Backbone as a ProteinNet text record, in pm:
[ID]
protein_1_A
[PRIMARY]
MGTWGTGPYDNDTAADFACTLDEADPQERPDLVRAALARAAGATGPLGAPAGDEAVAAAALVAAHCPGGDPVDPVYGPEEPLPDLAGLRTLALQALDRVVTEPSEVTELWAGPDGAPWRAAVHRLREVLQPRPPGTQLRPH
[TERTIARY]
-4751.2	-4752.9	-4635.6	-4669.2	-4607.3	-4491	-4366.5	-4304.8	-4214.9	-4216	-4136.3	-4034	-4020.2	-3887.6	-3922.4	-3823	-3759.5	-3821.7	-3931.9	-3994	-4118.5	-4180.1	-4284.1	-4421.2	-4428.7	-4532.7	-4521.1	-4420	-4371.3	-4380.1	-4500.2	-4541.4	-4714.3	-4775.5	-4905.1	-4998.6	-4930.2	-5004.6	-5034.9	-4909.3	-4898.2	-4991	-4992.9	-5064.8	-5210.1	-5238.5	-5406.6	-5437.5	-5365.5	-5368.9	-5391.1	-5309.3	-5317.2	-5458.4	-5511.5	-5632.5	-5728	-5712.2	-5830.3	-5842.5	-5717.2	-5713.7	-5822.5	-5779.3	-5862.5	-5998.7	-6033.8	-6192.1	-6268.1	-6160.5	-6241.4	-6271.7	-6392.4	-6425.2	-6303.6	-6310.3	-6186.7	-6163.9	-6252.6	-6269	-6187.8	-6226.6	-6167.5	-6028.4	-5954.1	-5821.8	-5737	-5735.7	-5623.3	-5632	-5786.5	-5791.3	-5749.1	-5721.6	-5703.2	-5535	-5486.8	-5322.7	-5303.7	-5366.1	-5360.9	-5371.9	-5464.3	-5499	-5385.9	-5332.5	-5207.7	-5101.6	-5056.9	-4962.4	-4964.6	-5099.2	-5116.7	-5097.1	-5144.4	-5153.1	-5027	-4914.2	-4775.8	-4724.1	-4713.1	-4656.3	-4718.8	-4814.5	-4910.3	-4895.1	-4823.4	-4823.3	-4709.2	-4759.8	-4666.1	-4602.5	-4688	-4582.5	-4534.8	-4510.8	-4469.2	-4528.9	-4476.4	-4553.7	-4542	-4639.1	-4665.8	-4623	-4607.6	-4548.1	-4664.2	-4782.3	-4901	-4903.5	-4911.4	-4910.8	-4773.8	-4689.5	-4561.4	-4534.1	-4554.8	-4590.9	-4681.5	-4820.1	-4879.7	-4821.2	-4763.3	-4710.7	-4591.1	-4506.5	-4416.1	-4478.3	-4587.3	-4637.6	-4706.3	-4774	-4847	-4743.2	-4647.9	-4511.6	-4491.3	-4450.9	-4407.1	-4521.8	-4647.7	-4734.3	-4714.7	-4696.1	-4672.1	-4543.3	-4414.3	-4317.7	-4309.1	-4416.1	-4433.9	-4503.5	-4548.2	-4598.9	-4486.7	-4370	-4268.9	-4156.9	-4090.9	-3960.1	-3852.4	-3831.6	-3737.1	-3823.4	-3911.7	-3996.4	-4018.3	-4004	-4027	-4173.2	-4224.2	-4356.5	-4405.5	-4529.5	-4614.9	-4577.2	-4547.2	-4549.4	-4656.5	-4614.4	-4732.9	-4792.4	-4710.8	-4772	-4842.9	-4783.9	-4839	-4894.8	-4864.8	-4916	-5074	-5122.2	-5261.4	-5282.2	-5376.5	-5404.6	-5460.5	-5569	-5629.2	-5566.1	-5558.5	-5511.7	-5513.2	-5437.2	-5455.8	-5409.4	-5492.8	-5471.2	-5337	-5294	-5135.4	-5145.3	-5041.3	-5047.9	-4920	-4837.7	-4726.6	-4770.3	-4901.3	-4912	-4914.3	-4900.2	-4892.4	-4740.2	-4626.6	-4496.2	-4456.1	-4510.7	-4449.4	-4508.4	-4611.2	-4665.7	-4616.7	-4581.6	-4492.4	-4367.6	-4311.8	-4161.9	-4178.9	-4272.7	-4327.6	-4328.5	-4411.5	-4442.4	-4342.6	-4221.2	-4097.9	-4030	-4011.8	-3932.6	-3973.5	-4101.9	-4155.7	-4129.1	-4176.6	-4118.9	-3984.3	-3887.5	-3745.2	-3691.3	-3807.5	-3771	-3823.1	-3726.3	-3766.5	-3861.4	-3987.3	-4007.7	-4069	-4006.7	-4064.8	-4044.5	-4178.2	-4146.7	-4086.5	-4137.1	-4106.6	-3918.2	-3889.2	-3771.1	-3671.5	-3708.1	-3671.7	-3661.7	-3757.7	-3769.4	-3653.6	-3612.5	-3515.5	-3410.2	-3367.8	-3268.1	-3117.2	-3120	-3017.2	-2920.8	-2839.9	-2775.6	-2857.5	-2981.5	-3074.8	-3155.5	-3148.8	-3257.3	-3176.9	-3099.1	-2987.6	-3070.2	-3127.6	-3188.7	-3319.7	-3379.3	-3511.7	-3475.8	-3353.6	-3330.9	-3295	-3220.2	-3167.2	-3335.8	-3403.8	-3519.6	-3623.6	-3611.7	-3668.5	-3594.6	-3465.6	-3353.2	-3397	-3412.8	-3448.3	-3587.8	-3658.4	-3803.4	-3795.7	-3705.1	-3717.1	-3651.2	-3518.5	-3464.8	-3542.6	-3635.8	-3740.8	-3842.5	-3884.1	-4003.7	-3930.1	-3813.2	-3742.1	-3800.1	-3835.7	-3845.9	-3716.9	-3709.7	-3599.2	-3614.3	-3494.4	-3531.8	-3525	-3579.9	-3621.1	-3479.8	-3480.7	-3338.9	-3266.3	-3272.8	-3201.5	-3267.5	-3190.8	-3222.2	-3175.9	-3241.8	-3231.2	-3117.1	-3005.5	-2920.2	-2963.1	-2944.7	-2998.7	-2939.1	-3043.2	-2998.9	-2959.1
-1640.8	-1501.5	-1424.6	-1303.5	-1206	-1123.9	-1114.9	-1044.3	-965.7	-817.7	-723.1	-643.6	-677.1	-668.9	-702.4	-657.4	-691.4	-666	-524.9	-496.3	-558.7	-521	-585.7	-604.1	-487.7	-506.6	-531.8	-584.2	-599.2	-711.4	-790.2	-881.1	-904	-976.4	-953.4	-1010	-1095.2	-1145.4	-1018	-957.5	-820	-707.3	-696.3	-581.2	-611.8	-781.6	-754.5	-760.6	-779	-775.7	-623.6	-535.2	-392.8	-339.3	-419	-381.1	-418.5	-540.1	-597	-489	-457.7	-356.3	-231.6	-179.4	-34.6	-88.2	-166.9	-190.6	-251.1	-295	-333.1	-203.2	-220.5	-113.5	-59.4	37.2	89	44.1	-4.4	-97.7	-236.8	-294.5	-441.4	-427.5	-320.3	-319.3	-370.6	-348.4	-386.3	-537.4	-596.8	-718	-824.1	-755.5	-802.4	-823.2	-686	-711.4	-835.1	-838.9	-926	-1060.8	-1110.9	-1227.2	-1288.6	-1173.2	-1210	-1245.6	-1182.1	-1214.8	-1349.4	-1352.2	-1500.4	-1621.7	-1597.3	-1715.2	-1782.2	-1657.7	-1715.7	-1759.5	-1668.4	-1702.7	-1841	-1869.2	-1997.6	-2124.4	-2104.8	-2221.1	-2311.5	-2451.2	-2568.7	-2643.4	-2655.4	-2702.2	-2607.5	-2672.7	-2564	-2450.4	-2333.4	-2184	-2174.2	-2157.6	-2119	-1975	-1956.8	-1811.3	-1715.9	-1717.9	-1654.3	-1596.4	-1710.6	-1650.1	-1569.7	-1605.6	-1529.1	-1399	-1412.6	-1255.1	-1175.7	-1222.9	-1143.3	-1102.4	-1182.8	-1154.6	-1052.7	-1056.5	-978.1	-797.6	-788.5	-693.8	-633.7	-723.1	-683.7	-637.7	-691.8	-678.1	-500.5	-491.3	-376.5	-258.9	-309.4	-192.7	-182.4	-234.6	-257.6	-186.1	-206.2	-160.9	21.3	49.3	185.6	267.8	191.8	272.2	267.4	228.7	213.4	319.3	328.7	452.3	400	455	409.6	312.9	305.9	265	324.9	266.3	333.1	326.8	473.9	485.7	400.2	332.9	266.9	304.1	183.6	199.3	276.9	408.5	493.8	450.9	338.8	319.1	162.6	50.1	-54.7	-101.4	-37	-49.5	-1.5	-9.9	23.4	195.9	234.8	382.5	447.3	350.3	419.5	421.1	514.4	529.8	408	366	245.1	324.2	243.6	310.4	255.6	300.5	259.1	138.9	66.8	-98.1	-145	-38.5	-75.6	-191.7	-188.3	-277.1	-414.9	-460.4	-578.3	-612.8	-513.1	-549.9	-709.1	-731.1	-891.7	-978.7	-982.2	-1099.7	-1054.6	-948.4	-911.5	-985.5	-960.7	-1042.6	-1200	-1255.5	-1372.3	-1445.2	-1345.5	-1383.1	-1377.5	-1261	-1266.3	-1384.2	-1426.5	-1559.4	-1667.8	-1677.9	-1810.5	-1781.8	-1678.9	-1633.6	-1686	-1677.4	-1697.7	-1844.6	-1897.6	-2040.3	-2169.3	-2237.6	-2352.1	-2453.9	-2513.4	-2471.9	-2348.5	-2285.6	-2163.1	-2139.3	-2137.7	-2122.9	-1983.3	-1891.4	-1741.4	-1762.8	-1810.3	-1811.5	-1890.4	-2003.8	-2109.7	-2011.8	-1925.7	-1860.9	-1736.5	-1676.1	-1558	-1626.1	-1784.2	-1818.7	-1760.3	-1770.6	-1744.8	-1595.9	-1585.8	-1437	-1348.2	-1361.2	-1254.3	-1209.4	-1316.2	-1277.3	-1208.8	-1144.7	-1094.7	-961.8	-895.2	-746.2	-769.9	-895.9	-928.6	-937.9	-1038.7	-1085	-955.3	-885.8	-753.2	-640.5	-647.6	-595.6	-624.9	-765.4	-855.5	-818	-836.5	-777.8	-643.7	-573.9	-439.9	-405	-503.2	-513.7	-530.3	-638.7	-709	-621.2	-535.1	-456.9	-341.4	-279.4	-172.3	-227.8	-333.9	-411.7	-452.8	-468.5	-521.4	-386.2	-424.3	-320.9	-258.5	-134.7	-66.8	-6.1	-19.7	72.8	210.7	285.1	452.3	497.3	583.6	647.2	589.7	470.6	413.1	460.7	452.2	457.6	362.3	334.4	250.3	307.9	240.8	304.3	334.6	425.7	435.6	339.7	303.6	211.4	274.6
-5390	-5313.1	-5384	-5386.2	-5450	-5354.7	-5345.3	-5265.1	-5346.2	-5318.3	-5405.5	-5313	-5196.4	-5088.9	-4991.1	-4907.8	-4767.7	-4637	-4669.7	-4552.6	-4514.7	-4420	-4370.4	-4436.9	-4493.6	-4599.1	-4759.9	-4774.7	-4935.6	-4967.3	-4934.2	-4987.9	-5018.6	-5103.5	-5102.5	-4968.8	-4909.8	-4765.1	-4690.9	-4655.4	-4564.6	-4617	-4744.1	-4808.8	-4783.7	-4785.3	-4796.8	-4635.7	-4563.4	-4416.8	-4362.3	-4442.5	-4414.8	-4467.5	-4577.8	-4644.5	-4537.5	-4477	-4393.8	-4270.1	-4233.9	-4113.5	-4161.8	-4266.6	-4313.7	-4325.6	-4399.7	-4390.8	-4300.6	-4151.1	-4024.5	-3948.5	-3869.4	-3791.6	-3700.9	-3658.5	-3586.3	-3467.1	-3373.1	-3259.6	-3259	-3393.9	-3415.3	-3454.6	-3506.1	-3568.3	-3467.6	-3345.7	-3244.7	-3228.4	-3217	-3209.7	-3323.1	-3443.2	-3580.5	-3566	-3536.9	-3496.6	-3386.9	-3301.9	-3161.3	-3236.5	-3314.6	-3358.2	-3436.3	-3518.6	-3627.9	-3553.8	-3425	-3366.1	-3321.6	-3240.9	-3163.7	-3255.7	-3366.2	-3438.5	-3489.2	-3511.3	-3496.6	-3353.9	-3241.5	-3159.3	-3096.2	-3144	-3039.3	-3157.3	-3283	-3361.8	-3314.1	-3320.5	-3268.9	-3399.1	-3496.2	-3622.5	-3716	-3820.8	-3911.1	-3951.7	-3947.1	-3959.1	-4097.8	-4156.6	-4306.5	-4311.5	-4449.5	-4518.7	-4460	-4504.8	-4490.9	-4329.2	-4194	-4111.2	-4050.3	-4095.5	-4069.2	-4137.1	-4253.1	-4315.9	-4258.9	-4197.2	-4109.1	-3998.3	-3922.6	-3797.4	-3802.6	-3921.2	-3911.8	-3951.1	-4022.8	-4057.1	-3925.2	-3847.3	-3741.5	-3636.6	-3648.4	-3550.1	-3561.8	-3718.7	-3743.6	-3702.7	-3706.5	-3635.1	-3505.1	-3440.9	-3265.3	-3261.5	-3344.5	-3334.7	-3364.3	-3440.2	-3507.4	-3364.3	-3266.9	-3148	-3040.5	-3070.2	-2950.2	-3000.4	-2917.1	-2903.9	-3040.4	-3118.4	-3213.7	-3311.8	-3289.1	-3386.9	-3573.8	-3631.7	-3764.9	-3823.3	-3873	-3891.8	-3988.4	-3974	-4042.1	-4218.3	-4289.9	-4468.2	-4516.1	-4573	-4620.3	-4771.7	-4831.2	-4947.3	-4906.3	-4858.4	-4856	-4716.5	-4606.8	-4501.4	-4487.2	-4363.4	-4333.1	-4368.5	-4423.3	-4457.4	-4339.2	-4268.2	-4147.3	-4020.7	-3925.4	-3826.4	-3704.3	-3658.9	-3551.8	-3391.6	-3303.4	-3184	-3126.5	-2999.3	-2970.2	-2934.6	-3022.8	-3005.2	-2935.8	-2864.6	-2780.9	-2651.6	-2622	-2517.8	-2568.7	-2701.1	-2782.3	-2809.8	-2747.8	-2766.4	-2733.6	-2622.3	-2553.9	-2664.3	-2715.3	-2775.6	-2938.7	-2990.9	-3095.5	-3114.2	-2990.1	-2976.3	-2984.6	-2933.1	-2939.4	-3063.5	-3125	-3273.2	-3392.2	-3337.4	-3415.7	-3407.7	-3269.6	-3237	-3274.8	-3323.5	-3389.3	-3538	-3616.3	-3729.9	-3772.1	-3665.9	-3702.7	-3641.2	-3603.5	-3555.4	-3640.9	-3688.7	-3771.6	-3677.6	-3752.3	-3886.3	-3934.7	-3990.3	-4024.5	-4198.9	-4271.3	-4436.9	-4440.9	-4390.4	-4428.6	-4389.9	-4288.4	-4292.4	-4391.8	-4420.3	-4523	-4654.8	-4687.5	-4803.4	-4803.3	-4681.5	-4661	-4627	-4623.3	-4555.9	-4669.2	-4785.7	-4839.2	-4823	-4906.4	-4884.2	-4949.8	-5031.7	-5065.7	-4960.3	-4843.6	-4744.8	-4609.4	-4625	-4533.9	-4499.1	-4605.3	-4565.4	-4506.1	-4503.6	-4457.9	-4341	-4284.5	-4148.8	-4086.6	-4125.9	-4075.3	-4039.3	-4113.2	-4091.1	-3958.1	-3973.8	-3817.5	-3729.7	-3729.5	-3612.9	-3578	-3657	-3604.7	-3559	-3580.7	-3515.1	-3380	-3369.3	-3225.6	-3162	-3187	-3111	-3041.5	-3148	-3115.5	-3006.7	-3030.6	-2934.1	-2803.6	-2802.5	-2663.3	-2543	-2434	-2327.2	-2309.9	-2246.8	-2218.5	-2089.9	-2012.4	-1888.4	-1908.8	-1862.6	-1852.5	-1882.8	-1961.3	-1965.8	-2089.7	-2122.3	-2236.6	-2374.7	-2454.9	-2610	-2678.1	-2794.5	-2924.7	-2980.8	-3027.8	-3137.1	-3265.3	-3342.2	-3472	-3570.7	-3662.5	-3779.4	-3877.7
[MASK]
+++++++++++++++++++++++++++++++++++++++++++++++++++++++++++++++++++++++++++++++++++++++++++++++++++++++++++++++++++++++++++++++++++++++++++++

């Protein structure tokens, strides 16, 4: 697997996931995002890096539709528009919780000091995905 950065789409698996979304019928795209999140959230054994990387990428897509979320990566993220995915925020949180819980190959790969930016990015996604009471704002990053 090639990884060139710490962002949600900065690896081959996530970039391939973005391409899959672009090539899918527009009506199927939300189901593909939901499936990637559900695979990670429902994993009971060790979570492999491909499933973890897809889940982080899918969670970033959901977060992009939430207040305070960063826009979809214009270089490696999907180029085709996606409908509002904010309704998947609970599933996205569950998937991220599983990604950062052992046994998780992705967490193992980012365990050292070089993984701090990746862990911060996942933490930021979790903050954006957390439901907020009306009138509260996400603190800037």
